[in-house]
N, C-alpha and C positions, 0 to 999 in steps of 0.2 A: 498666601496663595492668591493668584489672580482669579477673578470671577470668570465664569464661562463666556461672558460677552464683553470682555475687557479689551476689545480691539476697535480702534477708530480707523475707518477706511477714508483715505484722502485721494480725491481725483482732481488733478489740475486740468483745466480745459481752456483752449483758445479756439474759437470757431469750430466747435465739435458738435453742432446741432444734429448732424446725421448719424452720430455715434452714441451720444450721451444717453439716449433713451434705452437702447439695448444694454448698455453698460449698467445702468441703474436697475433695470429689470432683473439682470442676472444677480445683482447684490440683494435685491429684495426677495429673491427666491432661494436664498441660502438655507441649507439644512440647519446650520447654527448661525444665529444672527450676530452681526457686529453690534457694538454698543451704540454706534452712530455711523452715518455716512455723510461725509463732507465733500461738497463740490466747491472748488475754488476757481471762479471765472477770472481769466487773465486778460480782460478787455475785449471780449468777443464782440464782433460786429454782425454776426449772423443771428439765428433764432435760438442760440444756446440757452439764454436766460428764460425764454418763453417755455422751452421744453422742460427745463429743470423745475420751473414754478408749478408744473403739473403734479409734481411728486411732493406731497405734503410731509412725507417722512424725512426728507432730505434737508440738511443744513446747507444753505448757500452763502458763500462768502465771496468777496471780490478783492482782487489784487490788481490794481490798474497799472502798476509798473511792469513792463514786459519781462518775461522770463519764467520758465517752468519751475526753476529753483526757488524763485520768490513765492510762487503760488504754493508750492509744496511746503515751504517753511511757514507760510501764513496758516495753512491748514493744520500743521503740526502745533503751532502756538495755541490754536483754539481747541485742539482735540482734548477729549476727556479720558480716553483710554490709556491704559498703561503700555499698550502696544500700538504702534502705528503701522498701517498697511497702505502702501502707495500703489495705486493702480492707474494705468493710463486709460484715457477715455476710449481708445480704439480697441480695448480688451473687453471680453466677457468672461466673468468668473464662472468656473464649474460649480455645480450645486454644493459640492463638499469643500470648496475653497477655504472658507473660514474654519470649518470643522477640521480639516487636515492640517492646516497651519497651526491651529490651536493644539492639536494632538502633539505636535513636535515642540512647540514653544512652551507648553505647560508641564512637560515631563521633567523628571529629576535630571540635573546636569544639562538643561536645555541651552542651546546657543543664544547669543545676544540678538540674533536675527537670522533671517533666511531669504534667499532669492528663489522664487518659484519658477516653473518652466512655462514660457510663452509658446504654446503650440500654434503654429502659423496657419492662417487661412490664406491660401495662396491662389490669387486670381489670375496670375500670369507667370511667365517664366522668371521675370525679375523678382517677383515676390518669393518664388521658390528658392532662388539663389540667396535672397536675404535670409531665409530660414536656415539654409545650409551654413551660411557664414555665422549666423547667430549660434547654431549648435557648436560650431568650432570654437567660438568665443567662450562658451561655458566650459569647454575642456581647458582652454589656455589660461583661464583666470583662477584655476584651482591650485593651491599650494600643495606641498607634499603631505601635509596633515589633513587635507580635505577642505580647509578653510579657504575663503575667497579672497584673492588679492584685490579684486575690483567687484563692483556690483552693477546690475542692470535694474533700474528703478521702476520699470513698468509693472513689475510683480514682486514687490519687496516688502518684507515685514521687519520691524526693528523695535526693541524696547524704547519707549519714549525717553526714558532717563538717559539711555546711551546716546540716542540721537542728539540730545542737547548737550551732553557732556563733550561730544566730538565737534559741536558747533553747527550742526545741521548742514544743509547744502550751501556751497559757496556761491553766493549770488553774483559774484563778479565774472563767473564763467557762463558763456552762452551756449556751450555744448560740453559733453563729457563731465558734467557736474556729478553724475552718479559714479563714474570711474574715480573721480577725486574723492568722493565720500568713502568709497570702498577702500581706497589706498590709506586714507587717514584712519579708518576703523582697523584695518589690518596692522598698520604701523603702531597703533596704540594697544594691540593685543586683544581687541574685541573679536569674538568668534561669530562669523557669519558663514553659513553653509548653504550649498545648493540643495534644494529640495524638489526634485522632479515630480513628486506626487502632488505638489501644490500647483494646480494647473489653471491656466487661463487660455482662452482662444484669442489670438491677436491677429488683426487685419494687417498683414504684411504690406509694406509700400509697393506700389506697382509702377512707379515712375523712375526710370533710369536717371533722368536729369536731376530729379530731386535728390536721389541717393548720392549722386556726385557732389552736389552742394553740401549735403550733410557730412559726407566723408571729408571734404576739404575743411569744414568747420571743426570736425573731430581732430584732424591733424593739427590745426591751429591751436586748439585748446589743450590737446595732449601735450604739446610742447610747453605750454604755460604751466600745466600741472607738473610736468617733469622738472621744471625749474624750481618748483616750490619745495621739493624734497632734496635732502642732502644727496650728492651725486652717487655715493656708494649704495644708498638705498634706492635711488631713483631708477638705476639700471635693473634692479630686481623687478620693478613694476613695469618698466618699459625697456625690455632687453634690446629692442631694435636700435635704440640710441647708442648702444655699445658696439655696434658694428663699425669697422674701421672707417669707412667713408662717412658714416653719420657722426662719428667722433670729430672728424675734421670739420665738417660743415657746421655742426650744432654746438660743439664744446670747445672749439679752438679759441684761444684768447691771445692776441687780438683776432677778431672774427675774419672770415674770408672777405675778400674785396667785394664792394657793392656790385661791380660788373659780373663777378662770378655767381653771386647769389641770384642776380637777375637772370643770367644765362641758365642756371639750373631750374629756375621757375619756368622759363620758356621751354626747356627740355621736358619738364614734367607736363606742361600743357600739350606739347607735341605727342608725348606718350599717351596722354588721355585721348586726344583726337584719333591717333593711330589705332590704339587698342579698341576704342569704341567702334571705329569703322570696321575693323576686322570682325569684331563681335557681331555686328549687325549683318555683315555679309555671310559669315559662317552660319548664322541663324537661318538666313534665307536659303542657304544651300543644304540645310538639314544636318550639318556636321555637329551633332549635339555633344559629343564627348569632349570637344575642344571649348565649349562655350563657358563652362564654369571657371576653368583656369584663366581664360581671357577676362571674364568678369572680375575675378579676384585680382588680376593684374591691373585692371582699370581702376578699381577702388584703391589699390596700393599707390598708384600714381597720384590719385586725388588726395590721399592722406599725406603723402610726401610733399605735395605742393602746399597744402595747408601748413605743414611744419615750416616750410621755407618762408611763407608769408610771416609766420610768427617770429622767425629768426630775424627777418629784415626789419620788422617793427621793433624788436628788442634792441637792435643796434642802431636804430635811428635812420635807416636807409629809406623807409617809407613811414607813413603815419597810420594809425589805426583807422582814421577816417577814410583814407585812401583804400585800405583793404575793404572796409565796409561798403564803399561805393563801387567796388570792382565788378560786382555782378556775379562773382564766383561763389558766393555764399547764399544760404537760404533765408537768412534773417539779418537784421542790423546788429552788428557787434557792439557790445557795451563794455 
């Protein structure tokens, strides 16, 4: 039986000086203490290290190669606990976070891991829309038996042994690495469940432009993850690829012509600009009931465009470097 404090908390951080203090305070105030708290700095250039150094109880590691997946894996390699708890730096754990997670993970027949609920702190309209989309995501990723097809790593617990048996996070992915991990876990019949009682407060993103970049990246890497899994399995995890028009664009062999994929990328860009313009106009006019459907459409265009970029790279019509330099993504692709 695991000891009562056999959970290592791992926090990857890049330029999180304005968040990391509140995050660490929430962990130090836990009703049941973790066995350790590990912060993995991923090359911060702000005051993150100075803030963390104020906390003598915290283990500070550094992973200088960019990528949250690398930082999380670095923390997991150094962790002592039999369970790993991954927490994003812009989250604050409720006082019973460890206690409630431990109640679930230590009982008879416990799952191999769990994903807790990130309750949003919404500072503007876009943040509230992010929360609504997040809540819909948690419904979409649950299989019929209640296990999760994918995971969200901002509030995630897993047995350390299972984490390494499955290979940890894929460091070749610049986005959606948690979705990829969840797919591999589910495919290997590990049991990960959604636990809404394991709560953190999450500062939801407030920038619409930033969300568009992240969603493009998500589309790009969702396609790469889709290609990693045998087709009959892949459509279970990404059913959108099984739609008729998507099968033609993304699965046809030989692939569609270069000019067609370029034109579709242009159409997606036109859809992004048009839906964003309508969204901003309707917001000014106070037509609130139309705003979320337009926001959802806007993000769908961004994801679709990211998939198109991935397809064009796959067949050699453009290079990864050209995509990275396009200005459409939030970080450099690797």
